[in-house]
Every structure is written in C-alpha cells, then in structure tokens.
Biopython code that builds the backbone (N, CA, C, O; Angstrom):
import numpy as np
from Bio.PDB.StructureBuilder import StructureBuilder

atoms = [
    (1, "MET", "N", (11.921, 3.783, 4.744)),
    (1, "MET", "CA", (11.558, 3.316, 6.016)),
    (1, "MET", "C", (9.937, 3.054, 6.684)),
    (1, "MET", "O", (9.266, 4.014, 7.064)),
    (2, "ILE", "N", (9.539, 1.939, 6.745)),
    (2, "ILE", "CA", (8.625, 1.740, 6.934)),
    (2, "ILE", "C", (8.137, 1.559, 8.624)),
    (2, "ILE", "O", (8.648, 0.567, 9.145)),
    (3, "ARG", "N", (7.275, 2.333, 9.490)),
    (3, "ARG", "CA", (6.975, 2.506, 10.680)),
    (3, "ARG", "C", (5.755, 1.724, 10.471)),
    (3, "ARG", "O", (4.789, 1.850, 9.719)),
    (4, "PRO", "N", (6.278, 0.426, 11.846)),
    (4, "PRO", "CA", (4.620, -0.463, 12.141)),
    (4, "PRO", "C", (3.918, 0.472, 12.839)),
    (4, "PRO", "O", (4.711, 1.326, 13.237)),
    (5, "ALA", "N", (2.645, 0.744, 13.221)),
    (5, "ALA", "CA", (1.901, 0.795, 13.835)),
    (5, "ALA", "C", (2.202, 0.113, 15.589)),
    (5, "ALA", "O", (2.785, -0.965, 15.701)),
    (6, "PRO", "N", (1.817, 0.745, 16.607)),
    (6, "PRO", "CA", (2.012, -0.282, 17.439)),
    (6, "PRO", "C", (1.262, -1.711, 17.166)),
    (6, "PRO", "O", (0.734, -1.797, 16.057)),
    (7, "LEU", "N", (1.157, -2.734, 17.949)),
    (7, "LEU", "CA", (0.757, -3.891, 18.218)),
    (7, "LEU", "C", (0.011, -4.492, 16.938)),
    (7, "LEU", "O", (-0.357, -5.658, 16.799)),
    (8, "LEU", "N", (-0.131, -3.427, 16.028)),
    (8, "LEU", "CA", (-0.506, -3.893, 14.487)),
    (8, "LEU", "C", (-0.010, -3.960, 13.302)),
    (8, "LEU", "O", (-0.448, -3.551, 12.226)),
    (9, "ALA", "N", (0.990, -4.538, 13.591)),
    (9, "ALA", "CA", (1.921, -4.370, 12.340)),
    (9, "ALA", "C", (1.976, -5.288, 11.213)),
    (9, "ALA", "O", (2.246, -5.125, 10.023)),
    (10, "LEU", "N", (1.582, -6.494, 12.049)),
    (10, "LEU", "CA", (1.331, -7.827, 10.713)),
    (10, "LEU", "C", (-0.574, -8.057, 10.703)),
    (10, "LEU", "O", (-1.079, -9.168, 10.868)),
    (11, "LEU", "N", (-1.179, -7.122, 10.539)),
    (11, "LEU", "CA", (-2.597, -7.561, 10.737)),
    (11, "LEU", "C", (-3.128, -8.127, 9.086)),
    (11, "LEU", "O", (-2.609, -7.665, 8.070)),
    (12, "ALA", "N", (-4.233, -9.185, 9.046)),
    (12, "ALA", "CA", (-4.360, -9.786, 7.560)),
    (12, "ALA", "C", (-4.553, -8.571, 6.717)),
    (12, "ALA", "O", (-4.908, -7.459, 7.110)),
    (13, "PRO", "N", (-4.170, -9.072, 5.083)),
    (13, "PRO", "CA", (-4.379, -8.255, 4.141)),
    (13, "PRO", "C", (-5.662, -8.481, 3.663)),
    (13, "PRO", "O", (-6.240, -9.568, 3.687)),
    (14, "PHE", "N", (-6.110, -7.404, 3.217)),
    (14, "PHE", "CA", (-7.241, -6.918, 2.574)),
    (14, "PHE", "C", (-8.432, -8.159, 2.203)),
    (14, "PHE", "O", (-7.513, -8.888, 1.830)),
    (15, "ALA", "N", (-9.038, -8.585, 2.095)),
    (15, "ALA", "CA", (-9.943, -9.682, 1.716)),
    (15, "ALA", "C", (-10.769, -9.529, 0.676)),
    (15, "ALA", "O", (-11.955, -9.201, 0.697)),
    (16, "LEU", "N", (-9.920, -9.842, -0.449)),
    (16, "LEU", "CA", (-10.622, -9.187, -1.983)),
    (16, "LEU", "C", (-10.827, -10.584, -2.899)),
    (16, "LEU", "O", (-10.081, -11.560, -2.975)),
    (17, "ALA", "N", (-11.941, -10.356, -3.480)),
    (17, "ALA", "CA", (-12.017, -10.540, -4.705)),
    (17, "ALA", "C", (-11.617, -10.612, -6.011)),
    (17, "ALA", "O", (-11.051, -9.521, -6.073)),
    (18, "GLY", "N", (-11.493, -11.083, -7.086)),
    (18, "GLY", "CA", (-11.566, -11.015, -9.003)),
    (18, "GLY", "C", (-9.775, -10.948, -8.508)),
    (18, "GLY", "O", (-9.181, -10.819, -7.438)),
    (19, "ALA", "N", (-9.387, -11.112, -9.924)),
    (19, "ALA", "CA", (-8.103, -10.938, -10.493)),
    (19, "ALA", "C", (-7.784, -9.483, -11.315)),
    (19, "ALA", "O", (-6.682, -9.287, -11.827)),
    (20, "SER", "N", (-9.157, -8.244, -11.393)),
    (20, "SER", "CA", (-8.106, -7.374, -11.872)),
    (20, "SER", "C", (-7.141, -6.638, -10.957)),
    (20, "SER", "O", (-7.350, -6.592, -9.745)),
    (21, "GLY", "N", (-6.010, -6.020, -11.564)),
    (21, "GLY", "CA", (-5.527, -5.209, -10.722)),
    (21, "GLY", "C", (-4.295, -6.231, -10.156)),
    (21, "GLY", "O", (-3.139, -5.901, -9.892)),
    (22, "MET", "N", (-4.817, -7.368, -10.069)),
    (22, "MET", "CA", (-3.813, -8.672, -9.339)),
    (22, "MET", "C", (-2.000, -8.369, -10.171)),
    (22, "MET", "O", (-1.930, -8.203, -11.389)),
    (23, "ALA", "N", (-0.940, -8.351, -9.432)),
    (23, "ALA", "CA", (0.508, -8.120, -9.605)),
    (23, "ALA", "C", (1.356, -8.703, -9.100)),
    (23, "ALA", "O", (1.428, -8.670, -7.871)),
    (24, "SER", "N", (2.265, -9.416, -9.830)),
    (24, "SER", "CA", (3.777, -10.125, -9.195)),
    (24, "SER", "C", (4.340, -9.243, -8.496)),
    (24, "SER", "O", (4.378, -8.110, -8.975)),
    (25, "ALA", "N", (5.114, -9.548, -6.792)),
    (25, "ALA", "CA", (5.398, -8.705, -6.164)),
    (25, "ALA", "C", (7.277, -8.681, -5.959)),
    (25, "ALA", "O", (8.041, -8.345, -5.054)),
    (26, "THR", "N", (7.439, -9.271, -7.438)),
    (26, "THR", "CA", (8.978, -9.400, -7.396)),
    (26, "THR", "C", (9.555, -8.604, -8.158)),
    (26, "THR", "O", (10.482, -7.836, -7.900)),
    (27, "THR", "N", (8.762, -8.857, -9.555)),
    (27, "THR", "CA", (9.666, -8.359, -10.526)),
    (27, "THR", "C", (8.732, -7.228, -11.624)),
    (27, "THR", "O", (7.506, -7.193, -11.738)),
    (28, "GLY", "N", (9.474, -6.602, -12.148)),
    (28, "GLY", "CA", (8.193, -6.056, -13.510)),
    (28, "GLY", "C", (7.340, -4.746, -12.281)),
    (28, "GLY", "O", (7.586, -4.144, -11.236)),
    (29, "ASP", "N", (6.225, -4.900, -13.340)),
    (29, "ASP", "CA", (5.144, -3.910, -12.690)),
    (29, "ASP", "C", (4.614, -4.113, -12.191)),
    (29, "ASP", "O", (4.504, -5.335, -12.282)),
    (30, "GLY", "N", (3.620, -3.542, -11.098)),
    (30, "GLY", "CA", (2.659, -4.003, -9.790)),
    (30, "GLY", "C", (3.252, -3.177, -8.838)),
    (30, "GLY", "O", (2.385, -2.791, -8.054)),
    (31, "CYS", "N", (4.439, -2.706, -8.546)),
    (31, "CYS", "CA", (5.015, -2.046, -7.530)),
    (31, "CYS", "C", (4.403, -0.246, -7.443)),
    (31, "CYS", "O", (3.947, 0.438, -8.359)),
    (32, "PHE", "N", (4.609, 0.098, -6.056)),
    (32, "PHE", "CA", (4.426, 1.161, -6.261)),
    (32, "PHE", "C", (5.354, 1.932, -5.092)),
    (32, "PHE", "O", (6.096, 1.356, -4.296)),
    (33, "ARG", "N", (5.107, 3.496, -5.196)),
    (33, "ARG", "CA", (6.238, 3.979, -4.545)),
    (33, "ARG", "C", (5.212, 5.460, -4.226)),
    (33, "ARG", "O", (4.358, 5.775, -5.055)),
    (34, "VAL", "N", (5.419, 6.284, -2.951)),
    (34, "VAL", "CA", (4.568, 7.467, -2.256)),
    (34, "VAL", "C", (4.631, 8.403, -3.127)),
    (34, "VAL", "O", (5.703, 8.835, -3.551)),
    (35, "THR", "N", (3.391, 8.862, -3.525)),
    (35, "THR", "CA", (3.029, 10.351, -3.821)),
    (35, "THR", "C", (2.064, 11.192, -3.430)),
    (35, "THR", "O", (1.132, 10.942, -2.666)),
    (36, "ASN", "N", (2.309, 12.172, -3.962)),
    (36, "ASN", "CA", (0.932, 13.021, -3.483)),
    (36, "ASN", "C", (1.005, 13.516, -2.057)),
    (36, "ASN", "O", (0.168, 14.262, -1.548)),
    (37, "VAL", "N", (2.063, 13.042, -1.465)),
    (37, "VAL", "CA", (2.148, 13.209, 0.265)),
    (37, "VAL", "C", (3.281, 14.761, 0.453)),
    (37, "VAL", "O", (4.292, 15.085, -0.170)),
    (38, "ALA", "N", (2.599, 15.378, 1.496)),
    (38, "ALA", "CA", (3.334, 16.539, 1.754)),
    (38, "ALA", "C", (4.631, 16.261, 2.460)),
    (38, "ALA", "O", (4.580, 15.288, 3.213)),
    (39, "ALA", "N", (6.086, 17.056, 2.373)),
    (39, "ALA", "CA", (6.851, 16.455, 2.809)),
    (39, "ALA", "C", (7.417, 16.445, 4.806)),
    (39, "ALA", "O", (8.346, 15.852, 5.354)),
    (40, "ASP", "N", (6.421, 17.317, 5.331)),
    (40, "ASP", "CA", (6.189, 16.873, 6.137)),
    (40, "ASP", "C", (4.927, 15.755, 6.927)),
    (40, "ASP", "O", (4.710, 15.825, 8.136)),
    (41, "ASP", "N", (4.352, 14.982, 6.212)),
    (41, "ASP", "CA", (3.309, 14.235, 6.284)),
    (41, "ASP", "C", (3.665, 12.738, 6.262)),
    (41, "ASP", "O", (4.869, 12.485, 6.302)),
    (42, "VAL", "N", (2.627, 11.496, 6.192)),
    (42, "VAL", "CA", (3.241, 10.495, 6.197)),
    (42, "VAL", "C", (2.127, 9.687, 5.149)),
    (42, "VAL", "O", (0.940, 9.963, 5.319)),
    (43, "LEU", "N", (2.356, 9.055, 4.461)),
    (43, "LEU", "CA", (0.894, 8.207, 4.300)),
    (43, "LEU", "C", (0.567, 6.751, 5.051)),
    (43, "LEU", "O", (1.544, 6.002, 5.064)),
    (44, "ASN", "N", (-0.043, 6.483, 5.368)),
    (44, "ASN", "CA", (-0.602, 5.821, 6.521)),
    (44, "ASN", "C", (-1.263, 4.861, 5.718)),
    (44, "ASN", "O", (-2.047, 5.205, 4.833)),
    (45, "VAL", "N", (-0.940, 3.415, 6.026)),
    (45, "VAL", "CA", (-1.298, 2.122, 5.651)),
    (45, "VAL", "C", (-1.813, 1.806, 6.195)),
    (45, "VAL", "O", (-1.493, 1.839, 7.383)),
    (46, "ARG", "N", (-3.285, 1.121, 5.718)),
    (46, "ARG", "CA", (-4.558, 1.054, 6.652)),
    (46, "ARG", "C", (-4.912, -0.711, 6.640)),
    (46, "ARG", "O", (-4.635, -1.230, 5.558)),
    (47, "ALA", "N", (-5.303, -1.367, 7.370)),
    (47, "ALA", "CA", (-5.977, -2.540, 7.532)),
    (47, "ALA", "C", (-6.909, -3.209, 6.618)),
    (47, "ALA", "O", (-6.909, -4.338, 6.126)),
    (48, "ALA", "N", (-7.835, -2.038, 6.509)),
    (48, "ALA", "CA", (-9.127, -2.075, 5.758)),
    (48, "ALA", "C", (-9.242, -1.093, 4.693)),
    (48, "ALA", "O", (-8.906, 0.052, 4.997)),
    (49, "PRO", "N", (-9.642, -1.302, 3.523)),
    (49, "PRO", "CA", (-9.601, -0.383, 2.586)),
    (49, "PRO", "C", (-10.983, 0.944, 2.861)),
    (49, "PRO", "O", (-11.832, 1.207, 2.010)),
    (50, "ALA", "N", (-10.884, 1.617, 4.262)),
    (50, "ALA", "CA", (-11.710, 2.331, 4.330)),
    (50, "ALA", "C", (-10.487, 3.573, 5.947)),
    (50, "ALA", "O", (-9.608, 3.403, 6.792)),
    (51, "ALA", "N", (-11.223, 4.481, 5.470)),
    (51, "ALA", "CA", (-10.056, 5.947, 6.108)),
    (51, "ALA", "C", (-10.498, 5.868, 7.671)),
    (51, "ALA", "O", (-10.178, 6.772, 8.443)),
    (52, "GLY", "N", (-11.281, 4.696, 8.113)),
    (52, "GLY", "CA", (-11.245, 4.763, 9.273)),
    (52, "GLY", "C", (-10.413, 3.286, 10.525)),
    (52, "GLY", "O", (-10.247, 3.182, 11.741)),
    (53, "ALA", "N", (-10.094, 2.369, 9.224)),
    (53, "ALA", "CA", (-9.864, 1.680, 10.049)),
    (53, "ALA", "C", (-8.165, 1.656, 10.440)),
    (53, "ALA", "O", (-7.502, 2.676, 10.254)),
    (54, "ALA", "N", (-7.578, 0.492, 10.955)),
    (54, "ALA", "CA", (-6.611, 1.092, 12.042)),
    (54, "ALA", "C", (-5.432, 0.910, 10.951)),
    (54, "ALA", "O", (-5.467, 0.231, 9.925)),
    (55, "VAL", "N", (-4.418, 1.675, 11.438)),
    (55, "VAL", "CA", (-2.991, 2.215, 10.468)),
    (55, "VAL", "C", (-2.070, 0.785, 11.078)),
    (55, "VAL", "O", (-1.863, 0.401, 12.229)),
    (56, "VAL", "N", (-1.637, 0.215, 9.687)),
    (56, "VAL", "CA", (-0.778, -0.428, 10.615)),
    (56, "VAL", "C", (0.857, -0.358, 10.191)),
    (56, "VAL", "O", (1.750, -1.201, 10.280)),
    (57, "ALA", "N", (0.843, 0.975, 9.708)),
    (57, "ALA", "CA", (2.496, 1.334, 8.946)),
    (57, "ALA", "C", (2.252, 3.121, 8.597)),
    (57, "ALA", "O", (1.170, 3.707, 8.558)),
    (58, "THR", "N", (3.194, 3.519, 8.444)),
    (58, "THR", "CA", (3.072, 4.966, 8.122)),
    (58, "THR", "C", (4.908, 5.116, 7.033)),
    (58, "THR", "O", (6.027, 4.752, 7.393)),
    (59, "LEU", "N", (4.406, 5.880, 5.519)),
    (59, "LEU", "CA", (5.290, 5.633, 4.532)),
    (59, "LEU", "C", (6.088, 7.351, 4.694)),
    (59, "LEU", "O", (5.345, 8.306, 4.470)),
    (60, "LEU", "N", (7.623, 7.649, 5.091)),
    (60, "LEU", "CA", (7.334, 8.533, 4.605)),
    (60, "LEU", "C", (7.621, 9.043, 3.206)),
    (60, "LEU", "O", (8.348, 8.254, 2.602)),
    (61, "PRO", "N", (7.267, 10.155, 2.473)),
    (61, "PRO", "CA", (6.856, 10.557, 0.873)),
    (61, "PRO", "C", (8.165, 10.589, 0.036)),
    (61, "PRO", "O", (8.110, 10.176, -1.122)),
    (62, "ASP", "N", (9.734, 11.208, 0.713)),
    (62, "ASP", "CA", (10.477, 11.224, 0.262)),
    (62, "ASP", "C", (11.439, 10.020, 0.584)),
    (62, "ASP", "O", (12.630, 10.090, 0.280)),
    (63, "ASN", "N", (10.833, 8.774, 1.284)),
    (63, "ASN", "CA", (12.227, 8.087, 1.798)),
    (63, "ASN", "C", (11.869, 6.584, 0.971)),
    (63, "ASN", "O", (10.677, 6.318, 0.818)),
    (64, "ASP", "N", (12.446, 6.048, 0.681)),
    (64, "ASP", "CA", (12.521, 4.526, 0.090)),
    (64, "ASP", "C", (12.274, 3.628, 1.132)),
    (64, "ASP", "O", (13.157, 3.451, 1.970)),
    (65, "PRO", "N", (10.681, 2.737, 1.248)),
    (65, "PRO", "CA", (10.439, 2.677, 2.460)),
    (65, "PRO", "C", (10.760, 0.753, 2.024)),
    (65, "PRO", "O", (10.529, -0.114, 2.867)),
    (66, "GLY", "N", (11.256, 0.439, 0.728)),
    (66, "GLY", "CA", (11.569, -0.720, 0.022)),
    (66, "GLY", "C", (10.926, -1.706, -1.002)),
    (66, "GLY", "O", (11.512, -1.752, -2.084)),
    (67, "ILE", "N", (9.942, -2.419, -0.874)),
    (67, "ILE", "CA", (9.262, -2.898, -2.098)),
    (67, "ILE", "C", (7.433, -2.736, -1.750)),
    (67, "ILE", "O", (6.727, -3.469, -1.057)),
    (68, "ILE", "N", (7.139, -1.753, -2.366)),
    (68, "ILE", "CA", (5.475, -1.211, -1.914)),
    (68, "ILE", "C", (4.844, -2.392, -3.438)),
    (68, "ILE", "O", (4.936, -2.158, -4.644)),
    (69, "ALA", "N", (4.317, -3.457, -2.829)),
    (69, "ALA", "CA", (3.649, -4.368, -4.216)),
    (69, "ALA", "C", (2.645, -4.675, -4.144)),
    (69, "ALA", "O", (2.457, -5.389, -3.159)),
    (70, "ALA", "N", (1.026, -4.336, -5.263)),
    (70, "ALA", "CA", (0.282, -3.947, -5.160)),
    (70, "ALA", "C", (-0.010, -6.058, -4.347)),
    (70, "ALA", "O", (0.903, -6.876, -4.239)),
    (71, "THR", "N", (-1.339, -6.279, -4.000)),
    (71, "THR", "CA", (-1.752, -7.624, -4.109)),
    (71, "THR", "C", (-2.532, -8.098, -4.356)),
    (71, "THR", "O", (-2.494, -9.322, -4.230)),
    (72, "GLY", "N", (-3.633, -7.530, -4.818)),
    (72, "GLY", "CA", (-5.051, -7.830, -5.068)),
    (72, "GLY", "C", (-5.703, -6.958, -6.300)),
    (72, "GLY", "O", (-5.013, -6.534, -7.228)),
    (73, "ALA", "N", (-7.108, -6.745, -6.192)),
    (73, "ALA", "CA", (-7.965, -5.712, -7.267)),
    (73, "ALA", "C", (-8.130, -4.779, -6.208)),
    (73, "ALA", "O", (-8.485, -5.054, -5.062)),
    (74, "TRP", "N", (-7.766, -3.326, -6.799)),
    (74, "TRP", "CA", (-7.729, -2.089, -6.391)),
    (74, "TRP", "C", (-9.611, -2.249, -6.106)),
    (74, "TRP", "O", (-10.375, -2.619, -6.997)),
    (75, "VAL", "N", (-10.020, -1.912, -4.818)),
    (75, "VAL", "CA", (-11.590, -1.421, -4.215)),
    (75, "VAL", "C", (-11.611, -0.002, -3.602)),
    (75, "VAL", "O", (-10.902, 0.614, -2.806)),
    (76, "PRO", "N", (-12.988, 0.311, -4.481)),
    (76, "PRO", "CA", (-14.216, -0.403, -5.056)),
    (76, "PRO", "C", (-14.178, -0.406, -6.433)),
    (76, "PRO", "O", (-14.598, 0.704, -6.758)),
    (77, "SER", "N", (-13.953, -0.931, -7.258)),
    (77, "SER", "CA", (-13.888, -0.863, -8.598)),
    (77, "SER", "C", (-15.228, -0.118, -9.362)),
    (77, "SER", "O", (-15.243, -0.361, -10.569)),
    (78, "ASP", "N", (-16.032, 0.497, -9.023)),
    (78, "ASP", "CA", (-17.331, 1.325, -9.817)),
    (78, "ASP", "C", (-16.843, 2.975, -9.354)),
    (78, "ASP", "O", (-17.520, 3.888, -9.827)),
    (79, "ARG", "N", (-15.634, 3.340, -8.405)),
    (79, "ARG", "CA", (-14.524, 4.270, -8.161)),
    (79, "ARG", "C", (-13.371, 4.919, -9.422)),
    (79, "ARG", "O", (-12.565, 4.092, -9.848)),
    (80, "PRO", "N", (-13.316, 5.952, -9.838)),
    (80, "PRO", "CA", (-12.339, 6.313, -10.629)),
    (80, "PRO", "C", (-10.955, 5.707, -9.943)),
    (80, "PRO", "O", (-11.122, 5.423, -8.757)),
    (81, "GLU", "N", (-9.816, 5.490, -10.379)),
    (81, "GLU", "CA", (-9.099, 5.353, -10.000)),
    (81, "GLU", "C", (-8.037, 5.646, -8.633)),
    (81, "GLU", "O", (-7.451, 4.972, -7.786)),
    (82, "GLY", "N", (-8.180, 6.929, -8.962)),
    (82, "GLY", "CA", (-7.377, 7.805, -7.659)),
    (82, "GLY", "C", (-8.395, 7.682, -6.329)),
    (82, "GLY", "O", (-8.155, 8.141, -5.212)),
    (83, "GLN", "N", (-9.386, 7.070, -6.669)),
    (83, "GLN", "CA", (-9.942, 7.283, -5.263)),
    (83, "GLN", "C", (-10.512, 5.855, -5.106)),
    (83, "GLN", "O", (-11.613, 5.698, -4.577)),
    (84, "ARG", "N", (-9.627, 4.594, -5.652)),
    (84, "ARG", "CA", (-9.648, 3.092, -4.964)),
    (84, "ARG", "C", (-8.680, 3.294, -4.312)),
    (84, "ARG", "O", (-7.760, 4.093, -4.491)),
    (85, "TRP", "N", (-8.934, 2.266, -3.199)),
    (85, "TRP", "CA", (-7.607, 1.245, -2.538)),
    (85, "TRP", "C", (-7.060, 0.246, -2.849)),
    (85, "TRP", "O", (-7.788, -0.657, -3.260)),
    (86, "CYS", "N", (-5.710, 0.022, -2.788)),
    (86, "CYS", "CA", (-5.128, -0.808, -3.535)),
    (86, "CYS", "C", (-4.214, -1.506, -2.097)),
    (86, "CYS", "O", (-3.709, -0.729, -1.286)),
    (87, "PRO", "N", (-4.136, -2.455, -1.989)),
    (87, "PRO", "CA", (-4.188, -3.741, -1.317)),
    (87, "PRO", "C", (-2.747, -4.183, -1.500)),
    (87, "PRO", "O", (-2.405, -4.728, -2.550)),
    (88, "GLU", "N", (-1.743, -3.926, -0.337)),
    (88, "GLU", "CA", (-0.586, -3.913, -0.601)),
    (88, "GLU", "C", (0.217, -4.815, 0.298)),
    (88, "GLU", "O", (-0.380, -5.154, 1.320)),
    (89, "THR", "N", (1.607, -5.341, 0.122)),
    (89, "THR", "CA", (2.484, -5.698, 0.906)),
    (89, "THR", "C", (3.656, -4.838, 0.511)),
    (89, "THR", "O", (3.878, -4.521, -0.658)),
    (90, "ILE", "N", (4.535, -4.405, 1.730)),
    (90, "ILE", "CA", (5.352, -3.757, 1.682)),
    (90, "ILE", "C", (6.629, -4.559, 2.502)),
    (90, "ILE", "O", (6.579, -5.222, 3.538)),
    (91, "CYS", "N", (7.550, -4.298, 1.804)),
    (91, "CYS", "CA", (8.999, -4.767, 1.979)),
    (91, "CYS", "C", (10.064, -4.388, 2.985)),
    (91, "CYS", "O", (10.511, -3.413, 2.382)),
    (92, "SER", "N", (10.662, -4.450, 3.896)),
    (92, "SER", "CA", (11.678, -3.493, 4.467)),
    (92, "SER", "C", (12.624, -4.286, 4.611)),
    (92, "SER", "O", (12.075, -4.860, 5.551)),
    (93, "GLY", "N", (13.621, -4.857, 4.501)),
    (93, "GLY", "CA", (14.933, -6.024, 4.998)),
    (93, "GLY", "C", (13.918, -7.222, 5.808)),
    (93, "GLY", "O", (13.289, -8.170, 5.337)),
    (94, "ASP", "N", (14.070, -6.708, 7.270)),
    (94, "ASP", "CA", (13.364, -8.287, 7.544)),
    (94, "ASP", "C", (11.821, -7.755, 8.252)),
    (94, "ASP", "O", (11.170, -8.610, 8.852)),
    (95, "THR", "N", (11.397, -6.651, 8.179)),
    (95, "THR", "CA", (9.973, -6.472, 8.237)),
    (95, "THR", "C", (8.882, -6.344, 7.016)),
    (95, "THR", "O", (8.968, -5.465, 6.158)),
    (96, "THR", "N", (8.005, -7.183, 7.044)),
    (96, "THR", "CA", (6.617, -7.042, 6.033)),
    (96, "THR", "C", (5.158, -6.525, 6.354)),
    (96, "THR", "O", (4.451, -6.977, 7.255)),
    (97, "VAL", "N", (4.854, -5.629, 5.585)),
    (97, "VAL", "CA", (3.523, -5.083, 6.468)),
    (97, "VAL", "C", (2.586, -5.396, 5.394)),
    (97, "VAL", "O", (3.021, -5.188, 4.261)),
    (98, "LYS", "N", (1.009, -5.997, 5.526)),
    (98, "LYS", "CA", (0.068, -6.034, 4.580)),
    (98, "LYS", "C", (-1.124, -4.789, 5.230)),
    (98, "LYS", "O", (-1.498, -4.553, 6.379)),
    (99, "GLY", "N", (-1.408, -4.291, 4.148)),
    (99, "GLY", "CA", (-2.374, -3.075, 4.186)),
    (99, "GLY", "C", (-2.627, -2.851, 3.022)),
    (99, "GLY", "O", (-2.627, -3.716, 2.146)),
    (100, "GLY", "N", (-2.921, -1.449, 2.824)),
    (100, "GLY", "CA", (-3.688, -0.905, 1.753)),
    (100, "GLY", "C", (-3.250, 0.987, 1.877)),
    (100, "GLY", "O", (-2.562, 1.490, 2.765)),
    (101, "ALA", "N", (-3.845, 1.654, 0.798)),
    (101, "ALA", "CA", (-3.694, 3.188, 0.695)),
    (101, "ALA", "C", (-4.105, 3.377, -0.089)),
    (101, "ALA", "O", (-3.846, 2.608, -1.015)),
    (102, "LYS", "N", (-5.106, 4.581, -0.374)),
    (102, "LYS", "CA", (-5.293, 4.819, -1.677)),
    (102, "LYS", "C", (-4.410, 5.411, -2.579)),
    (102, "LYS", "O", (-3.573, 6.293, -2.384)),
    (103, "ARG", "N", (-4.830, 4.566, -3.994)),
    (103, "ARG", "CA", (-4.284, 4.737, -5.168)),
    (103, "ARG", "C", (-3.834, 6.052, -5.698)),
    (103, "ARG", "O", (-2.924, 6.158, -6.521)),
    (104, "HIS", "N", (-4.444, 6.968, -5.242)),
    (104, "HIS", "CA", (-4.150, 8.436, -5.472)),
    (104, "HIS", "C", (-2.529, 8.998, -4.512)),
    (104, "HIS", "O", (-1.932, 10.038, -4.789)),
    (105, "ASP", "N", (-2.222, 8.294, -3.716)),
    (105, "ASP", "CA", (-1.132, 8.560, -2.815)),
    (105, "ASP", "C", (0.087, 7.313, -3.717)),
    (105, "ASP", "O", (1.314, 7.315, -3.618)),
    (106, "LEU", "N", (-0.538, 6.625, -4.317)),
    (106, "LEU", "CA", (0.753, 5.565, -5.217)),
    (106, "LEU", "C", (0.940, 5.760, -6.382)),
    (106, "LEU", "O", (-0.031, 5.690, -7.135)),
    (107, "ALA", "N", (2.430, 6.112, -6.982)),
    (107, "ALA", "CA", (2.638, 6.558, -8.113)),
    (107, "ALA", "C", (3.692, 4.472, -8.098)),
    (107, "ALA", "O", (4.418, 3.896, -7.288)),
    (108, "PRO", "N", (3.026, 4.068, -9.707)),
    (108, "PRO", "CA", (3.678, 3.424, -10.332)),
    (108, "PRO", "C", (5.343, 2.898, -10.369)),
    (108, "PRO", "O", (6.080, 3.585, -11.077)),
    (109, "SER", "N", (5.796, 2.043, -9.844)),
    (109, "SER", "CA", (6.974, 2.177, -9.541)),
    (109, "SER", "C", (7.705, 0.749, -10.534)),
    (109, "SER", "O", (6.910, -0.188, -10.458)),
    (110, "GLU", "N", (8.516, 0.500, -11.097)),
    (110, "GLU", "CA", (9.262, -1.046, -11.255)),
    (110, "GLU", "C", (9.535, -1.565, -10.554)),
    (110, "GLU", "O", (10.473, -1.106, -9.902)),
    (111, "CYS", "N", (8.891, -3.065, -10.073)),
    (111, "CYS", "CA", (9.589, -3.685, -8.715)),
    (111, "CYS", "C", (10.711, -4.426, -9.170)),
    (111, "CYS", "O", (10.596, -5.069, -10.213)),
    (112, "PRO", "N", (12.039, -4.433, -8.386)),
    (112, "PRO", "CA", (12.740, -4.126, -8.329)),
    (112, "PRO", "C", (13.183, -6.126, -8.450)),
    (112, "PRO", "O", (14.355, -6.501, -8.418)),
]
sb = StructureBuilder()
sb.init_structure("model")
sb.init_model(0)
sb.init_chain("A")
sb.init_seg("    ")
for serial, (resi, resn, name, xyz) in enumerate(atoms, 1):
    if name == "N":
        sb.init_residue(resn, " ", resi, " ")
    sb.init_atom(name, np.array(xyz, "f"), 0.0, 1.0, " ", f" {name:<3s}", serial, name[0])
structure = sb.get_structure()
C-alpha cells in the first residue's frame, strides 16, 4: 500500500543523467521491495535525492505496495551502493508516484 503525501503525490521524478543502473519497469530485474525498515516505521519516498526533500509517499515495510521500479542511475555514483539514492516509480492500482529512496532500504525483487 502506498500512501501519497498530501499535495505532493505526483511530483517530478529525479533529474538524472547516465545509463548506469537503468532498468525496465515491467518485467525481469529492476524492481524492488522495502527492506531494513522496522515493523512500526515507514519508508519515506522523497521528491529528490536528499533526506530533507519533500516526502511524496510512504511505504509500509511488510505490505506489498505494488511495483517499485528503478527509473534511473543511483546517485551519487561515488558512494557505496547502500548510501546511494534510487530513483523509482511506484505503481499500485490506479496510483503512480515518482520519487526515490535510499538503496539501503530497497532489496531487489523480480518485476511482475
């Protein structure tokens, strides 16, 4: 289940360059599931790759939000993988949200 943040649900995706980490959003690799988030917490999906950026959605740790698909290169590229931000599109039913989260909180999952 995704819960869009008030008035911020459909902000523009990360502005990224480069093809490293690009993925298709419909089948095979390139999708993720929430991990490393406590049962009583949520994963904040942000409008930009910064902890202070606006929250555009929150994802529950043990609930299937639909499809979390990578949409660009993880940034910054000079950081270890777990410290990079992963731009993503989250699709659940009729709701689509674009934003990003720390790669540390996302585990690879095959796309449906």
